[in-house]
C-alpha positions as CSV (number, residue, x, y, z in Angstrom):
1,M,-86.7,114.5,127.7
2,E,-87.0,114.4,131.8
3,Y,-84.7,111.8,131.6
4,A,-82.3,113.5,129.4
5,S,-82.8,116.9,131.8
6,N,-82.1,114.7,134.8
7,I,-78.3,113.3,133.6
8,I,-77.5,117.3,132.0
9,E,-78.7,118.7,135.4
10,K,-76.1,116.1,137.5
11,Y,-73.8,116.1,134.5
12,E,-73.6,120.0,135.3
13,S,-74.2,119.7,139.0
14,R,-70.6,117.5,139.6
15,P,-67.6,118.3,141.3
16,R,-65.1,121.1,139.8
17,K,-61.8,120.1,140.4
18,W,-60.1,121.9,138.3
19,W,-57.6,123.4,139.8
20,L,-56.3,120.0,142.5
21,Y,-55.8,118.3,139.1
22,T,-53.8,121.8,138.1
23,L,-52.4,122.0,141.4
24,I,-51.1,118.5,141.4
25,V,-50.1,118.9,137.8
26,L,-47.7,121.9,138.9
27,I,-46.4,119.9,141.5
28,L,-45.1,117.1,140.0
29,A,-43.7,119.2,137.1
30,V,-41.3,121.4,140.2
31,L,-40.7,117.4,141.3
32,L,-39.6,116.7,137.8
33,S,-37.8,119.5,137.2
34,W,-36.0,120.0,140.9
35,S,-35.1,116.1,140.3
36,A,-33.3,116.6,136.3
37,S,-31.8,119.7,137.5
38,S,-29.4,116.6,139.4
39,V,-28.9,114.3,137.0
40,T,-26.1,116.1,134.6
41,F,-25.0,113.2,131.3
42,K,-21.5,114.1,130.8
43,G,-21.7,111.3,127.4
44,L,-21.0,107.5,127.4
45,A,-17.4,106.5,128.8
46,V,-15.0,105.3,126.4
47,K,-14.3,102.1,129.0
48,G,-18.1,101.9,129.5
49,T,-18.5,101.6,125.2
50,E,-16.1,98.9,124.9
51,V,-17.5,96.8,128.2
52,A,-20.7,96.8,126.2
53,K,-19.2,95.8,122.4
54,G,-17.3,92.7,124.9
55,I,-20.6,91.6,127.0
56,F,-22.4,91.9,122.9
57,W,-19.4,89.9,121.5
58,G,-19.5,87.5,124.1
59,L,-23.2,87.5,123.7
60,I,-22.9,85.9,120.0
61,K,-19.6,84.1,120.7
62,P,-19.8,82.1,124.2
63,D,-17.3,80.3,126.3
64,A,-19.1,76.9,124.9
65,N,-16.6,74.8,127.0
66,L,-17.5,76.8,129.7
67,L,-20.8,76.7,129.2
68,F,-20.6,72.8,129.1
69,S,-18.1,72.2,132.3
70,T,-18.2,69.8,135.0
71,A,-15.9,71.5,137.2
72,T,-16.7,73.6,140.3
73,D,-15.8,76.9,138.3
74,G,-18.0,76.2,135.5
75,V,-21.2,77.7,133.9
76,P,-23.6,74.3,135.5
77,Y,-22.4,74.2,138.8
78,L,-22.2,77.6,139.5
79,L,-25.7,78.0,138.0
80,M,-27.0,75.4,139.9
81,E,-25.4,77.1,143.5
82,T,-26.9,80.1,142.7
83,V,-30.6,78.4,142.3
84,C,-29.7,76.4,145.5
85,I,-29.2,79.5,147.5
86,A,-32.7,81.2,146.0
87,I,-34.1,77.5,147.0
88,L,-33.3,77.8,150.0
89,G,-33.8,81.3,151.3
90,T,-37.5,80.8,150.0
91,V,-37.8,78.1,151.5
92,V,-36.9,79.9,154.8
93,G,-38.4,82.6,154.5
94,G,-41.4,81.5,153.8
95,I,-41.5,79.2,156.5
96,L,-40.1,81.5,158.9
97,A,-43.0,84.6,157.3
98,L,-46.1,82.3,158.4
99,P,-45.7,82.7,162.2
100,V,-44.8,86.6,162.1
101,S,-47.4,87.2,159.5
102,F,-49.6,86.0,161.8
103,L,-48.4,87.6,164.6
104,A,-48.4,90.7,163.2
105,S,-51.7,90.5,161.8
106,P,-54.3,93.1,163.8
107,K,-56.9,90.9,162.9
108,I,-55.4,88.1,164.4
109,M,-53.3,89.0,167.5
110,P,-53.4,92.2,169.5
111,K,-52.5,95.7,168.2
112,P,-49.6,96.0,170.5
113,I,-48.6,92.3,169.7
114,A,-49.6,93.2,165.8
115,F,-47.4,96.6,166.2
116,L,-44.2,95.1,167.3
117,F,-44.1,92.8,164.3
118,N,-44.2,95.0,162.2
119,A,-41.9,96.9,163.0
120,L,-39.6,94.3,162.7
121,I,-41.0,93.5,159.4
122,L,-40.4,97.8,158.4
123,L,-36.6,97.2,159.4
124,I,-36.3,94.0,157.4
125,R,-37.6,95.5,154.5
126,T,-35.7,98.7,155.2
127,L,-32.8,97.3,154.1
128,P,-31.9,96.1,150.4
129,S,-30.8,92.8,150.3
130,I,-27.3,93.7,148.8
131,V,-26.7,95.8,152.8
132,W,-27.9,92.8,154.7
133,A,-25.4,90.3,152.7
134,L,-22.8,92.8,153.6
135,I,-23.4,92.7,157.3
136,W,-24.2,88.5,157.3
137,I,-21.2,88.6,155.6
138,R,-19.0,89.6,158.5
139,V,-20.4,87.0,160.6
140,T,-20.4,83.6,158.5
141,G,-17.5,84.3,155.9
142,P,-18.2,84.5,152.3
143,G,-19.9,82.1,150.4
144,A,-23.4,80.4,149.5
145,F,-23.8,80.1,153.5
146,C,-24.4,83.6,153.9
147,G,-26.5,83.9,150.9
148,V,-28.7,81.4,152.5
149,I,-29.4,83.5,155.8
150,T,-29.3,86.9,153.6
151,Q,-31.8,85.3,150.8
152,S,-34.0,84.2,153.9
153,I,-34.2,87.1,156.3
154,C,-34.7,89.2,152.8
155,S,-37.9,86.7,152.3
156,I,-39.4,87.3,155.5
157,G,-39.9,91.2,155.0
158,M,-41.7,91.2,151.9
159,I,-43.6,87.4,151.9
160,S,-44.7,88.3,155.9
161,K,-46.0,91.9,154.2
162,M,-48.3,90.0,151.1
163,Y,-48.8,87.3,153.8
164,I,-50.7,89.7,155.9
165,T,-52.7,91.3,153.2
166,A,-54.0,87.8,152.5
167,I,-54.6,87.7,156.0
168,A,-57.0,90.7,155.9
169,D,-58.8,89.7,152.9
170,L,-59.8,86.3,155.0
171,D,-63.5,85.2,155.6
172,T,-64.0,86.0,158.8
173,S,-67.6,84.3,159.1
174,I,-65.6,80.4,158.7
175,L,-63.1,82.3,161.7
176,E,-66.9,83.4,164.4
177,S,-68.0,79.9,163.2
178,L,-64.7,77.7,164.7
179,D,-64.5,80.3,167.8
180,A,-68.8,78.8,168.2
181,A,-67.6,76.2,168.2
182,G,-65.1,76.5,171.0
183,C,-61.8,75.9,168.8
184,S,-58.4,77.1,170.1
185,A,-56.5,79.4,168.6
186,F,-54.6,77.4,166.7
187,Q,-57.7,75.2,165.5
188,K,-58.4,78.8,164.0
189,I,-55.5,79.5,162.1
190,R,-55.1,75.6,161.1
191,Y,-58.7,74.8,160.1
192,G,-60.2,78.8,159.0
193,I,-57.2,80.0,158.0
194,I,-54.4,78.2,156.2
195,P,-57.0,76.8,154.1
196,Q,-57.8,80.3,152.6
197,L,-54.3,81.2,152.5
198,T,-53.0,78.0,150.9
199,P,-53.1,79.1,147.6
200,N,-51.9,82.9,148.2
201,I,-48.9,81.3,149.8
202,I,-48.2,79.5,147.3
203,S,-48.0,82.4,144.8
204,T,-46.2,84.7,146.8
205,V,-43.4,82.5,147.4
206,I,-43.4,81.5,143.7
207,Y,-42.9,85.2,143.1
208,R,-40.3,85.7,146.0
209,F,-38.2,82.7,144.3
210,D,-38.2,84.9,140.9
211,I,-37.0,87.6,142.5
212,N,-34.1,85.3,144.4
213,I,-32.9,84.4,141.5
214,K,-32.3,87.8,140.4
215,D,-31.1,88.7,143.7
216,A,-28.9,85.3,144.9
217,T,-26.5,86.2,141.0
218,T,-26.5,90.2,142.6
219,L,-25.3,88.6,146.1
220,G,-22.6,87.0,144.8
221,I,-20.7,89.8,143.5
222,V,-20.3,90.6,147.0
223,G,-19.2,87.2,148.2
224,A,-21.9,85.7,149.3
225,G,-21.9,82.7,146.5
226,G,-23.4,82.2,143.6
227,I,-22.3,82.7,140.0
228,G,-22.0,86.6,140.1
229,A,-18.6,86.7,142.0
230,A,-17.4,84.6,138.7
231,L,-19.3,86.9,136.6
232,I,-17.6,89.7,138.0
233,Q,-14.3,88.8,137.8
234,C,-14.9,87.9,134.1
235,I,-15.7,91.4,133.9
236,N,-13.5,92.9,135.6
237,S,-10.2,90.8,133.8
238,R,-12.2,91.6,130.1
239,R,-12.3,88.2,129.6
240,W,-15.5,88.7,127.4
241,T,-16.5,85.2,125.9
242,M,-17.0,83.5,129.7
243,V,-19.1,86.6,130.4
244,G,-21.6,86.0,127.8
245,S,-21.5,82.2,128.3
246,F,-22.3,83.3,132.5
247,I,-25.1,85.7,130.8
248,L,-26.3,83.6,128.0
249,A,-26.8,80.4,131.0
250,M,-28.9,83.1,133.3
251,I,-31.0,84.2,130.7
252,V,-31.9,80.5,129.5
253,L,-32.4,80.1,133.7
254,M,-34.7,82.8,133.8
255,L,-36.5,82.4,131.2
256,I,-37.6,78.4,131.7
257,I,-38.1,79.9,135.7
258,E,-40.6,82.2,134.5
259,F,-42.4,80.0,132.4
260,A,-42.6,77.4,135.2
261,S,-44.1,80.2,137.9
262,T,-46.3,81.5,135.1
263,K,-48.1,78.9,134.8
264,I,-48.0,77.6,138.2
265,R,-49.6,81.1,138.9
266,A,-51.9,80.8,136.3
267,K,-53.3,76.9,137.9
268,L,-53.6,78.7,141.1
269,A,-56.0,81.7,140.3
270,R,-57.6,80.5,137.3
271,G,-57.9,77.2,137.6
272,Q,-56.4,76.5,134.1
């Protein structure tokens, strides 16, 4: 009985924060109402309905000749170009993100230096990939090289941020032991940090590769190589069977990559 009375007493003395929860709900309701007031639905456009029907029809009856064509304007070539852009952008970005993340980590570097490199990462992450592509396309011209440069820069921004988080969770006792043994900063990174970060690095790079595959298609629309440019041209010219071929190939590719990346991440995380 005494134990039960203590429980009841603790329950009765719990913090009363109903007013705080009510305030949060009211603020959310005001924000939702204000946001909804600026959105107006004027019905479906006639051309939009035609495009949706055309894409659906293209998925049902794709252009088989385009799907298996070996020419440079065929689906296999454009799809492989998209994959190559994503692979190069991910690998280059992942490699460059390592020194950037170490320099931006206050756990390793002095705070002023870490602040400067964190500001650099924030600058990279501020602009979306399509804006970076529009900037670099003026420098390199249209083509796959622009897509690789764009994806490398965008990968540095995201991967560095995740590396820094992983570095913050490191076991510092290993570093202290290496420091007591007289190891240099490079040796502490090589033998104390990299082995702990390796599973996280691989998992992060695979996750970024998934993103880059989708981004490579979008970047192609602005001329940065890949399948996106051909896709938007076919949509504009109403060639729905060709549109269906491109979309179907992209769906199959994404399913394969998603299956493979999920298996690899599960192996790294749980050894399955």
